N, C-alpha and C positions, 0 to 999 in steps of 0.2 A: 471139158465140163461133167464129162464121166465119169474122171477120177473121182471126181467131188459128189457126186452121186453115189457110186461105192464105197468109198469111205463114211460117207452117213449110214450107208445102210448096214456096211459090218460091224457099227457102232449100236445101230438099234433095234438087230435083229432079235436080240436074244432078250430084248426089254420085255417084264412082265407090266402088265398095265396097273398106274399106280394105284388105283383104287383096291387093287387085291393084295396090296403090301400092309404087311403088319408093321409097328413101329419101328420096332429093331429092325426089318428089311429094309426100309426105306431109309433110316438113318444111314445105315451102312453102305448104301448105294448112295447117298446122298456125298460122304465122305469120298469115296470112289470118285464120284462126278467131279466134286470141287481138285481132287488131288491128278486128275486127268489135264483137265483146265489148266490147272497151275503148271504144270508142266509143259505145256506147249505143244507144238508141232501141227495142230491140226488144222483141217483148212477152214474157212470161213461157216460153211453150213455145216460140217460136224460140231463144231465149237458151239455153232448156234442151236443144233438139235438137244447138243450136250447142255447149254446152258437151261433151255427150256423145261429138259429132263427134272434138272435141278431143281428149277422154281416148283416145278410139280411135286418132287419130291418134300421139298420144305415144306408146302404146303399138306401135305398128308401127314407129315410129323405134326403139324401144329393141329391139326385135325384130333389125332390120336390122342396130342397132349391134353386137349380144351377137353375129350371124351373122359378122361382120365380125371381130370381136375374137377370134372359136374360129379363123377360118380365119388370122389371123396366127399366132396361139398355135401353132397347126398347122405352119407353114411354120418357124416360127422354131423348134421341136422338131426337125424333119426333118433343119436343116441346123447345129444347135448340136452342137458333138464333144463338150460334158462330157455329154452323156445316155447316153454310153455304156454 
């Protein structure tokens, strides 16, 4: 079981907290997570840790996109003459 813990620790030790990542960083890391999971070869604990990280990264990307969408909609509303 120690090997499993070591493998999981090796994978997670360099992770930046998800809430600190910008969109591009989160997206790029998510791509890497998916590729690693698709490649396989990890034990169950490491795979689960990566899966959970991927879920958190996907959520972070969605948050950034929702924020960008809201900003665009607000900018359009400010300049749209039909909204008088």
